[in-house]
C-alpha positions in Angstrom: 0.0 0.0 0.0 1.2 3.5 -0.9 2.4 5.8 1.9 0.5 8.9 2.9 2.7 11.1 0.6 2.2 9.0 -2.5 2.2 11.2 -5.6 4.3 13.9 -4.0 7.6 14.6 -5.9 10.7 15.8 -4.1 13.7 17.3 -5.9 16.6 16.7 -3.4 19.6 18.9 -3.9 20.9 18.3 -0.4 23.8 16.3 0.9 25.4 15.1 4.2 22.7 14.8 6.9 20.1 17.5 7.7 18.6 17.7 4.2 19.0 14.0 3.4 17.4 13.1 6.7 14.4 15.2 5.8 14.1 13.8 2.4 14.4 10.2 3.6 11.5 10.8 6.0 9.5 12.1 3.0 10.5 9.0 1.0 9.5 6.8 3.9 6.1 8.5 3.8 5.7 7.6 0.2 7.1 10.6 -1.7 9.1 10.1 -4.9 12.5 11.6 -4.1 15.0 12.5 -6.9 18.4 12.7 -5.2 20.6 14.9 -7.4 24.3 14.0 -7.1 27.5 15.3 -8.7 28.7 12.9 -11.4 31.6 10.7 -10.3 31.4 11.9 -6.7 28.0 12.0 -5.3 27.0 12.8 -1.7 30.1 13.3 0.5 28.9 10.7 3.0 29.2 7.9 0.4 32.9 8.0 1.3 32.5 8.6 5.1 33.8 5.2 6.3 34.7 2.8 7.6 32.5 1.0 8.3 31.4 0.0 4.8 28.7 -2.6 4.1 29.8 -6.1 3.1 27.7 -8.4 1.0 26.9 -12.0 1.7 30.2 -13.1 0.3 32.1 -10.8 2.6 33.1 -8.4 -0.2 33.1 -4.6 0.5 30.2 -3.1 -1.4 31.6 0.5 -1.1 28.4 1.6 0.6 29.3 3.5 3.8 27.2 3.0 6.8 26.8 6.7 7.1 25.3 7.1 3.7 23.0 4.1 4.3 21.4 5.8 7.4 19.9 8.7 5.5 19.2 7.8 1.9 16.8 4.8 1.5 13.8 5.1 -0.8 15.5 7.7 -3.1 16.4 7.7 -6.8 20.0 8.8 -7.4 20.3 11.1 -10.5 23.7 12.4 -11.5 23.5 15.9 -12.9 26.2 18.5 -13.1 24.5 21.7 -12.1 27.5 23.8 -13.1 26.7 23.1 -16.8 24.0 24.7 -18.8 22.5 21.3 -19.7 22.5 20.3 -16.0 20.8 23.5 -15.0 18.1 22.9 -17.6 17.5 19.4 -16.3 17.0 20.8 -12.8 14.6 23.4 -14.1 12.6 20.7 -15.9 12.5 18.6 -12.8 11.5 21.6 -10.7 8.5 22.1 -12.9 7.3 18.6 -12.1 8.3 18.7 -8.4 6.1 19.6 -5.5 9.1 20.2 -3.1 12.7 21.1 -3.5 15.2 20.7 -0.6 18.7 22.2 -0.8 21.5 23.0 1.6 23.9 25.1 -0.5 25.5 28.2 1.0 23.4 31.3 0.9 23.2 32.4 -2.7 25.0 29.3 -3.9 22.3 28.3 -6.4 21.4 31.8 -7.6 24.4 31.9 -9.8 23.0 28.9 -11.7 19.5 30.3 -11.9 18.3 27.6 -9.5 17.3 29.9 -6.6 13.7 30.1 -5.3 12.6 33.2 -7.3 13.9 31.7 -10.6 12.2 28.3 -10.1 9.0 29.7 -8.6 8.6 31.7 -11.8 8.4 28.4 -13.6 6.4 26.5 -10.9 4.5 28.8 -8.5 3.3 25.7 -6.6 6.8 24.7 -5.7 7.7 24.5 -2.0 11.4 25.3 -1.8 13.2 24.5 1.5 16.7 25.9 2.1 18.7 24.5 5.0 21.9 26.4 6.1 23.9 26.7 9.2 22.7 30.2 10.1 19.8 31.1 7.8 19.4 33.5 4.9 19.8 36.6 7.1 22.0 37.9 9.9 25.7 38.5 10.4 26.6 34.8 10.2 24.5 34.1 7.1 27.5 33.7 4.8 29.3 31.3 7.1 29.3 27.5 6.8 27.7 25.7 9.7 28.4 22.2 10.9 26.7 20.1 13.5 29.4 20.0 16.2 30.1 23.7 15.9 26.4 24.4 16.1 26.1 22.2 19.2 28.7 24.4 20.8 27.5 27.8 19.6 23.9 27.0 20.2 24.4 26.1 23.9 23.9 22.4 23.8 27.4 21.5 24.7 27.3 23.9 27.7 24.6 21.7 29.3 26.0 18.3 28.1 28.7 16.5 30.0 29.9 16.3 33.6 30.6 19.4 35.7 34.1 20.9 35.4 34.9 19.7 39.0 34.0 16.1 38.3 36.2 13.4 36.7 35.9 13.7 32.9 34.3 17.2 33.4 33.9 19.6 30.5 31.6 20.2 27.6 30.6 17.3 25.4 28.7 17.0 22.2 25.8 14.6 21.8 26.8 11.2 20.4 24.9 11.8 17.1 24.6 14.9 14.9 21.6 16.1 16.9 21.4 19.6 15.4 21.4 18.2 11.8 18.8 15.5 12.7 16.5 18.0 14.5 16.8 20.4 11.6 15.8 17.6 9.2 12.8 16.9 11.3 11.8 20.5 11.5 12.2 20.6 7.7 9.7 17.7 7.3 7.1 19.4 9.5 7.6 22.7 7.7 7.2 21.0 4.3 4.1 19.2 5.3 2.6 22.5 6.7 3.5 24.2 3.4 1.9 21.4 1.4 -1.3 21.8 3.5 -1.3 25.6 2.8 -0.8 24.9 -0.9 -3.7 22.5 -0.9 -5.9 25.3 0.4 -4.5 28.2 -1.7 -2.6 26.7 -4.7 0.4 28.7 -3.6 3.9 27.4 -3.0 6.4 29.1 -0.7 10.0 29.4 0.5 11.2 27.9 3.8 14.3 29.3 5.4 15.6 26.9 8.0 18.9 27.2 10.0 20.8 24.7 12.1 21.5 27.4 14.8 17.8 28.5 15.0 16.9 24.8 15.4 19.5 24.2 18.1 18.3 27.2 20.1 14.6 26.3 19.6 15.0 22.8 21.1 16.9 23.8 24.2 13.3 23.5 25.5 13.1 23.5 29.3 16.7 24.5 29.7 16.2 27.7 27.6 13.0 28.3 29.6 14.8 27.8 32.8 17.3 30.5 31.8 14.7 33.0 30.5 12.5 32.6 33.6 15.2 32.7 36.2 18.1 34.6 34.6 20.4 31.8 35.9 22.7 30.1 33.3 22.1 26.3 33.4 25.2 24.2 34.2 26.3 20.8 33.1 24.9 18.1 35.4 26.1 14.9 33.6 23.0 12.7 33.2 21.1 14.5 36.0 17.9 16.4 35.3 18.0 20.1 36.1 14.3 20.2 37.4 13.7 16.7 38.8 15.5 14.6 41.4 16.4 11.7 41.4 16.5 11.6 37.7 19.9 10.4 36.4 22.2 7.5 35.7 23.0 5.5 38.9 25.6 2.8 39.3 24.5 -0.6 40.4 26.7 -3.6 41.3 27.2 -4.7 37.7 26.5 -1.6 35.6 24.4 1.5 35.3 20.7 2.2 35.1 18.7 5.3 34.6 16.4 6.2 37.5 13.6 8.6 36.6 11.5 9.5 39.6 8.9 12.0 38.4 6.8 12.7 41.5 6.6 12.3 45.3 4.6 9.0 45.1 7.2 7.5 42.9 9.9 8.7 45.3 8.3 7.0 48.2 8.0 3.8 46.3 11.6 4.1 45.2 12.9 4.5 48.7 10.8 1.5 49.9 12.2 -0.7 47.2 15.8 0.4 47.8 15.4 -0.4 51.5 15.6 3.2 52.8 11.9 4.2 53.4 12.9 6.8 56.0 14.3 9.1 53.2 10.7 9.7 51.9 9.9 11.3 55.2 13.1 13.3 55.5 12.3 17.0 55.6 14.9 17.7 53.0 13.4 15.3 50.5 9.6 15.4 50.9 8.9 17.3 47.7 10.6 17.5 44.3 11.5 21.1 44.9 13.3 20.2 48.1 15.0 17.2 46.4 16.3 19.5 43.7 17.6 21.9 46.4 19.3 19.0 48.3 20.3 16.7 45.4 23.9 16.6 46.7 22.8 15.1 49.9 20.2 12.7 48.5 22.0 11.1 45.6 24.9 9.6 47.6 22.4 8.0 50.0 20.6 6.3 47.1 23.9 5.4 45.5 24.9 3.3 48.5 21.7 1.3 48.3 21.9 0.7 44.6 25.4 -0.9 44.8 23.9 -3.8 46.7 22.4 -5.5 43.6 22.7 -5.6 39.9 20.8 -3.7 37.2 18.5 -6.5 36.4 17.4 -6.8 40.0 16.7 -3.2 40.5 14.9 -2.7 37.1 12.6 -5.6 37.9 11.9 -4.5 41.5 11.4 -0.8 40.8 9.3 -1.4 37.7 7.0 -3.7 39.7 6.3 -0.7 41.9 5.8 1.6 38.9 9.0 3.6 39.4 10.4 4.6 36.0 13.8 3.1 35.3 15.8 1.2 32.8 19.1 -0.2 31.9 21.6 1.9 29.9 22.1 -0.3 26.9 24.8 -0.3 24.3 23.7 -0.7 20.6 24.1 -4.4 20.6 21.7 -4.6 23.6 19.3 -2.1 22.0 18.8 -4.2 18.9 18.5 -7.4 21.0 15.9 -5.8 23.2 12.5 -7.6 22.8 10.5 -4.4 22.7 12.7 -3.0 19.9 12.4 -6.3 18.0 8.6 -6.4 18.5 8.3 -2.9 17.0 10.3 -4.0 14.0 12.9 -1.2 14.3 15.6 -3.3 12.6 14.7 -3.8 8.9 16.5 -4.9 5.8 16.0 -4.0 2.1 17.4 -5.7 -0.9 19.9 -3.6 -2.9 19.7 -3.5 -6.7 22.9 -5.6 -6.7 21.3 -8.4 -4.7 22.7 -8.0 -1.2 20.7 -7.1 1.9 21.1 -3.7 3.5 20.4 -3.4 7.2 18.7 -0.2 8.4 16.7 1.3 11.2 13.0 1.7 10.5 11.1 5.0 10.5 9.3 4.9 14.0 5.9 6.2 12.7 3.2 3.6 12.5 0.3 4.7 10.2 -2.9 2.7 10.5 -4.4 3.5 7.1 -1.2 4.0 5.1 1.5 1.7 6.6 5.1 2.4 5.5 7.2 0.1 3.4 11.0 0.0 3.2 11.6 -2.0 0.1 14.0 0.4 -1.7 17.5 0.4 -0.4 19.8 3.4 -0.6 20.8 3.8 -4.3 24.1 3.4 -6.1 25.5 6.6 -7.4 23.5 7.5 -10.6 21.5 4.4 -10.4 18.3 6.1 -11.7 19.8 8.8 -13.9 18.6 7.4 -17.2 15.1 6.5 -15.9 14.5 10.0 -14.4 15.9 12.0 -17.3 13.8 9.9 -19.6 10.8 11.4 -17.9 11.9 14.8 -19.2 12.1 13.6 -22.8 8.5 12.6 -22.7 7.4 16.2 -21.8 
């Protein structure tokens, strides 16, 4: 069955991660995505390895794991946009497209006549989404922006990692390119909103989306904490700034995440851990007081948790409806029965015959279920087929 975006055509001039992540989601939802790549080179991430995927015979396929994570469901079309013929091909595709996604530097496509105003003149219904580091305006607009730099500049690294006075203290980046990924997701929602607007008015529009803006926007409660209090949030490791106890805790054989969200859960937690008296301690009887006295409370809980292993505590606490869970590595994640039951590990057959392992889109539609039968493409795999569409016009 076709996905909910069946019939939508997306012209993808993006590369690396933020743009490709957005267009992969659109492809998952059923859109036809034409991924435009430079002849002979393609998306930079095709070479971002190891690791590279091996086929059933153990031979290196040349497909980097990085490229595979963000490009399934697309059709790879090699077009050199620096040539007059290539520019004409893009214009012809833009006339047929509903959406265009690009992440060139500000003004980078204007010199080829492929900017929004030029293409909108040919297709007023076109939704044109530009993703840059800093947006189309402002003093940084002409600068390139990369995820790790944006995590630093946008405040995320200032609240990620252990405090300076703790072992291993100092700012840390998130373990995946969070600014890129979140920008990709904002792009998807913006594009869907623009499609809805177009369905009502017949009018396309331009979307200006920046990594820095996205990073600032999803600081969420930490940004609100600062704006409300005027106090600059500090790094707390895994601890929550507004809830205690809510952090990683060491057990006899490893670590678990304890996430006590209210006073009832705290009382149950103390009972399970064998220290019920802490629930009646004047310093800890409310969350606000526990936040105030976290440095006194956490060591008391830590002593109790060291008496047993992770499995023991997760079972005992969960039975009393105290939120908690193990801190899994990725092998454990994909072996987890809940992850398996939700079919989050999928495979698709590549055009060359081997299977490509991937992570599924997490959205489950009831009327238009998603399918993942098209593996990430070889460079230029669909060039002839897509350009043949133009000859028929």
